[in-house]
Every structure is written in structure tokens, then in C-alpha cells.
Residue frames relative to the residue before (quaternion, step in Angstrom):
aa qw qx qy qz dx dy dz
M 1.0000 0.0000 0.0000 0.0000 0.00 0.00 0.00
G 0.0925 -0.7775 0.6202 0.0479 3.54 -1.11 0.74
L 0.2506 -0.7599 0.5822 0.1441 3.53 -1.31 0.13
I 0.0879 -0.7315 0.6730 0.0653 3.54 -1.06 0.87
H 0.0882 -0.8057 0.5855 -0.0142 3.55 -0.56 1.24
I 0.0650 -0.7953 0.6028 -0.0015 3.59 -0.53 1.19
D 0.3163 0.7259 -0.5270 0.3088 3.54 -0.35 1.30
A 0.5099 -0.6290 0.4882 0.3255 3.58 -1.23 0.37
H 0.7451 0.3210 -0.1763 0.5574 3.59 1.26 -0.36
A 0.5335 -0.6708 0.4219 0.2957 3.57 -1.05 0.75
D 0.2311 -0.8124 0.5040 0.1805 3.61 1.18 -0.51
V 0.4898 0.6573 -0.4325 0.3755 3.57 0.99 0.88
N 0.2940 0.7575 -0.5280 0.2468 3.61 1.14 0.50
D 0.4875 -0.6486 0.4954 0.3103 3.56 -1.10 0.69
H 0.7816 -0.0281 0.0490 0.6213 3.59 1.00 -0.88
M 0.0825 -0.7483 0.6515 0.0938 3.55 -1.25 0.42
F 0.8373 0.0058 -0.0513 0.5442 3.55 -0.80 1.04
G 0.6958 -0.4931 0.2611 0.4522 3.55 1.12 0.76
E 0.6541 0.5076 -0.3060 0.4700 3.58 1.28 0.04
P 0.4227 -0.7145 0.4914 0.2633 3.62 -0.94 0.78
I 0.7259 0.3170 -0.2095 0.5732 3.60 1.22 -0.40
A 0.2989 0.7236 -0.5635 0.2637 3.57 -0.46 1.25
H 0.7242 -0.4657 0.2849 0.4213 3.57 -1.25 0.18
G 0.7269 0.4139 -0.2509 0.4872 3.62 1.15 -0.35
T 0.6707 0.5356 -0.2849 0.4267 3.60 1.23 0.21
P 0.4545 0.7417 -0.4504 0.2010 3.68 1.09 -0.23
L 0.6831 0.4665 -0.3246 0.4586 3.62 0.89 -0.71
R 0.5903 0.5445 -0.3635 0.4721 3.60 1.13 -0.55
R 0.6694 0.4829 -0.3058 0.4746 3.59 0.87 -0.89
A 0.6336 0.5199 -0.3388 0.4620 3.62 0.97 -0.77
Q 0.6583 0.4964 -0.3097 0.4736 3.59 0.93 -0.87
D 0.6167 0.5525 -0.3432 0.4434 3.60 1.00 -0.80
R 0.7364 0.4003 -0.2078 0.5042 3.56 1.10 -0.72
G 0.5620 -0.6457 0.3630 0.3680 3.57 1.31 0.15
L 0.6620 0.4697 -0.3075 0.4966 3.60 1.23 0.29
P 0.5883 -0.4042 -0.6830 0.1547 1.67 -1.18 2.13
A 0.6448 -0.4784 0.3899 0.4510 3.56 -1.22 0.18
S 0.6372 -0.5776 0.3555 0.3659 3.59 -0.99 0.85
L 0.6953 0.4969 -0.2849 0.4342 3.55 0.91 -0.89
R 0.7125 0.4120 -0.2575 0.5062 3.59 1.24 -0.17
A 0.6099 0.5089 -0.3608 0.4888 3.58 1.24 0.41
V 0.0495 -0.7810 0.6225 -0.0058 3.55 -0.96 0.95
Q 0.1497 -0.7732 0.6105 0.0839 3.55 -0.98 0.87
I 0.1018 -0.8044 0.5853 0.0038 3.55 -0.88 1.03
G 0.8132 0.3063 -0.2261 0.4402 3.55 -1.03 0.86
L 0.3475 0.7764 -0.4758 0.2237 3.59 1.23 0.21
R 0.1782 -0.7329 0.6468 0.1129 3.52 -1.13 0.84
V 0.7763 0.0907 -0.0198 0.6235 3.56 1.11 -0.77
S 0.2603 -0.7752 0.5498 0.1703 3.59 -0.76 0.97
C 0.8011 -0.0521 0.0840 0.5903 3.58 0.96 -0.86
H 0.4005 -0.7258 0.5126 0.2238 3.54 -1.23 0.48
S 0.7678 0.2514 -0.1702 0.5641 3.60 1.23 0.11
A 0.6344 -0.5254 0.4020 0.3999 3.55 -1.26 0.39
V 0.6193 0.5389 -0.3391 0.4594 3.58 1.05 -0.75
G 0.6666 0.5008 -0.2959 0.4661 3.58 0.92 -0.91
F 0.6481 0.5078 -0.3246 0.4655 3.58 0.96 -0.82
G 0.6312 0.5346 -0.3304 0.4547 3.58 1.01 -0.78
W 0.6381 0.5116 -0.3223 0.4767 3.58 1.00 -0.82
Y 0.6478 0.5266 -0.3131 0.4528 3.57 0.92 -0.94
R 0.6709 0.4993 -0.2886 0.4661 3.58 0.87 -0.99
D 0.6825 0.5074 -0.2904 0.4387 3.59 0.90 -0.93
H 0.7190 0.4258 -0.2514 0.4883 3.60 1.11 -0.59
L 0.3339 -0.8222 0.4302 0.1654 3.56 1.34 0.17
L 0.1551 0.7734 -0.5904 0.1709 3.55 0.77 1.01
A 0.3942 -0.6955 0.5411 0.2609 3.59 -0.91 0.84
A 0.0180 0.8237 -0.5636 0.0591 3.58 -0.87 0.91
A 0.1417 -0.7333 0.6567 0.1043 3.52 -1.28 0.57
A 0.3790 -0.7537 0.4968 0.2038 3.56 -0.55 1.19
A 0.6330 -0.5385 0.4004 0.3859 3.55 -1.22 0.54
S 0.6313 0.5697 -0.3369 0.4043 3.60 1.01 -0.70
V 0.7310 0.3826 -0.2448 0.5093 3.62 1.18 -0.39
V 0.6281 0.4971 -0.3344 0.4966 3.58 1.29 -0.05
S 0.0283 0.8164 -0.5761 0.0292 3.58 -0.68 1.01
């Protein structure tokens, strides 16, 4: 199984508003559960990948493939 995620945001926050399940956390929760494997997930249209250095580190460490909005026309 693979995943193509088209969104302006990466949705990989660990928590939002103190909650682990929120509109900005679904890909983080999927990765936590092993679905889908990082190498089979692609994100297209990102303007912002993370809102913190910790979040960016998690994103980088999990090697999600991404195409920024600036290169997608």
C-alpha cells in the first residue's frame, strides 16, 4: 500500500492543542502505526512541513518524499 498526500501542510504534528488526534496529526499517527511505510508515502504541494524544530527533525528522520508547492504548478 502507498499514499499520495496532496496538501499545503505535512500533517505530521505529534499533538495539536494538546490532543494526539487532530487535523494536523494523521500522517504522524499513521507512521506511528507503521502505515504506510515512509518509502511509499509522497506529499505534494507542501507550503509548511512542520511548525517546530522537533517536528522538522521527525519529518527529516522519517524521509517522507515531498514536492513543495513552489515546484508544483
